[in-house]
C-alpha positions as CSV (number, residue, x, y, z in Angstrom):
1,M,-49.4,-76.1,62.7
2,S,-50.7,-78.7,60.4
3,N,-48.7,-81.6,59.2
4,A,-48.3,-79.9,55.8
5,E,-46.4,-77.2,57.7
6,V,-43.9,-79.7,59.2
7,R,-40.5,-80.0,56.9
8,P,-38.3,-82.8,58.1
9,P,-35.5,-83.3,58.7
10,L,-36.2,-81.4,61.9
11,P,-33.7,-79.7,64.3
12,P,-31.6,-80.4,66.4
13,F,-29.5,-81.4,63.4
14,T,-26.9,-84.2,63.0
15,R,-24.5,-84.1,60.3
16,E,-26.5,-86.5,58.2
17,S,-29.7,-84.7,58.6
18,A,-28.1,-81.4,57.9
19,I,-26.8,-82.7,54.7
20,E,-30.2,-84.0,53.9
21,K,-31.7,-80.6,54.6
22,V,-29.3,-78.9,52.2
23,R,-30.1,-81.1,49.4
24,L,-33.6,-80.7,49.9
25,A,-33.2,-77.1,49.8
26,E,-31.1,-77.5,46.6
27,D,-33.8,-79.6,44.9
28,G,-36.5,-77.3,45.7
29,W,-34.4,-74.3,44.2
30,N,-33.6,-76.3,41.1
31,S,-37.3,-76.7,40.6
32,R,-37.6,-72.9,39.9
33,D,-41.1,-73.0,41.2
34,P,-41.7,-70.0,43.7
35,Q,-44.8,-71.5,45.3
36,R,-43.2,-74.7,45.9
37,V,-40.1,-73.3,47.3
38,S,-41.8,-70.7,49.4
39,L,-43.6,-73.6,51.6
40,A,-40.1,-74.2,53.1
41,Y,-40.2,-71.0,54.9
42,T,-42.0,-69.8,57.8
43,L,-45.2,-67.4,57.3
44,D,-42.8,-64.6,59.0
45,T,-39.7,-65.6,57.6
46,Q,-36.9,-62.9,57.6
47,W,-34.5,-62.7,54.6
48,R,-31.6,-60.7,53.3
49,N,-30.4,-61.8,49.9
50,R,-27.7,-59.3,48.6
51,A,-29.4,-55.8,49.3
52,E,-33.0,-57.1,49.2
53,F,-35.1,-58.1,52.1
54,A,-38.2,-60.2,52.6
55,H,-40.2,-60.0,55.8
56,N,-42.7,-62.9,55.2
57,R,-43.5,-65.9,52.9
58,E,-45.3,-63.9,50.4
59,E,-42.5,-61.4,49.9
60,A,-40.0,-64.3,49.6
61,K,-42.3,-65.9,46.9
62,A,-42.2,-62.5,45.0
63,F,-38.5,-62.4,45.3
64,L,-38.3,-66.1,44.0
65,T,-40.8,-65.2,41.0
66,R,-38.4,-62.0,40.1
67,K,-35.2,-63.9,40.5
68,W,-36.2,-66.9,38.0
69,A,-37.6,-64.5,35.5
70,K,-34.2,-62.8,35.1
71,E,-31.8,-65.8,36.0
72,L,-32.6,-68.1,33.0
73,D,-31.6,-71.7,32.9
74,Y,-30.8,-71.7,36.5
75,R,-28.8,-74.7,38.0
76,L,-27.8,-74.6,41.6
77,I,-25.4,-76.7,43.9
78,K,-25.4,-76.3,47.6
79,E,-23.0,-77.9,50.1
80,L,-23.0,-78.1,53.9
81,W,-20.5,-75.8,55.4
82,A,-21.4,-76.1,59.2
83,F,-24.3,-76.8,61.5
84,T,-25.6,-76.7,64.9
85,D,-28.8,-77.3,66.7
86,N,-31.2,-75.4,64.5
87,R,-28.9,-73.6,62.3
88,I,-27.1,-74.5,58.9
89,A,-24.6,-72.7,57.0
90,V,-24.1,-73.5,53.3
91,R,-21.8,-72.4,50.4
92,Y,-23.2,-72.8,47.0
93,A,-22.7,-71.8,43.2
94,Y,-25.2,-71.5,40.4
95,E,-24.9,-71.0,36.7
96,W,-27.5,-68.9,34.7
97,H,-27.8,-66.4,31.9
98,D,-29.7,-63.3,31.2
99,D,-32.1,-62.6,28.4
100,S,-29.2,-61.3,26.3
101,G,-27.4,-64.7,26.5
102,N,-24.6,-63.6,29.1
103,W,-23.7,-66.4,31.3
104,F,-22.6,-65.9,35.0
105,R,-21.6,-68.4,37.9
106,S,-22.9,-66.9,41.1
107,Y,-21.2,-67.8,44.4
108,G,-22.6,-67.5,47.6
109,N,-22.8,-68.4,51.3
110,E,-26.2,-68.7,53.4
111,N,-26.9,-68.9,57.0
112,W,-30.1,-70.5,57.9
113,E,-32.3,-70.7,61.1
114,F,-35.1,-73.3,61.5
115,N,-38.1,-73.4,63.8
116,E,-39.0,-76.5,65.5
117,D,-41.1,-77.8,62.5
118,G,-38.1,-77.7,60.1
119,L,-39.3,-74.5,58.3
120,M,-36.7,-71.9,57.7
121,A,-37.3,-68.8,59.9
122,R,-34.4,-66.7,58.9
123,R,-32.1,-66.7,55.7
124,F,-29.1,-64.5,55.1
125,A,-27.3,-64.7,51.9
126,C,-24.1,-63.0,50.5
127,I,-23.7,-63.6,46.7
128,N,-21.1,-62.7,44.0
129,D,-21.6,-63.1,40.2
130,L,-18.7,-64.0,38.0
131,P,-19.4,-63.6,34.2
132,I,-18.2,-66.7,32.4
133,K,-18.2,-68.1,28.9
134,E,-20.9,-70.6,28.0
135,S,-17.9,-72.9,27.3
136,E,-16.7,-72.7,31.0
137,R,-20.1,-73.9,32.3
138,K,-19.5,-76.7,34.7
139,F,-23.3,-77.7,35.6
140,H,-24.6,-79.6,32.6
141,W,-27.8,-81.5,33.6
142,P,-31.3,-81.1,32.3
143,L,-33.2,-78.3,34.2
144,G,-34.5,-79.6,37.5
145,R,-33.1,-81.8,40.3
146,R,-29.2,-82.3,40.1
147,P,-28.6,-85.8,39.4
148,D,-27.0,-87.8,42.2
149,D,-24.1,-88.9,40.3
150,H,-23.3,-85.2,39.1
151,P,-20.2,-83.7,40.9
152,G,-20.8,-81.5,43.8
153,L,-19.0,-78.1,44.5
154,S,-15.7,-79.7,46.2
155,D,-15.5,-82.4,43.4
156,L,-15.6,-79.5,40.8
157,G,-13.0,-77.6,42.4
158,L,-15.4,-74.8,43.2
């Protein structure tokens, strides 16, 4: 694998490196750039996202393209739940609206497994959508990376 295919931090994870890996994933997904985000996954990555499955990086990229075409003004916060050698569990919430202006907060949990180069080989996600009023939104930063001083999930009581 070329150096471009190495994504630090690498397993085995420490608490600090797991937290860093989670934040890097959050930052990537908040870019809403399917090409950029897909590079964090192995060529043969295996995903389950709700009831949809991806069996490689290209299918994951196509999924992300569809996702962000539907989930407008997407803003995500991830938080480390647990970790071990090459696995990380996260909980997260993201806010978005559809093309009719209906707002949602989606809550989820993911289990991740990484190869030795720090690429995600397996991703299993469970997600629930809660309709919210625009006035109930809690994620108020400009589109893109969440500012370092913006509260996380626990700080927001989520």
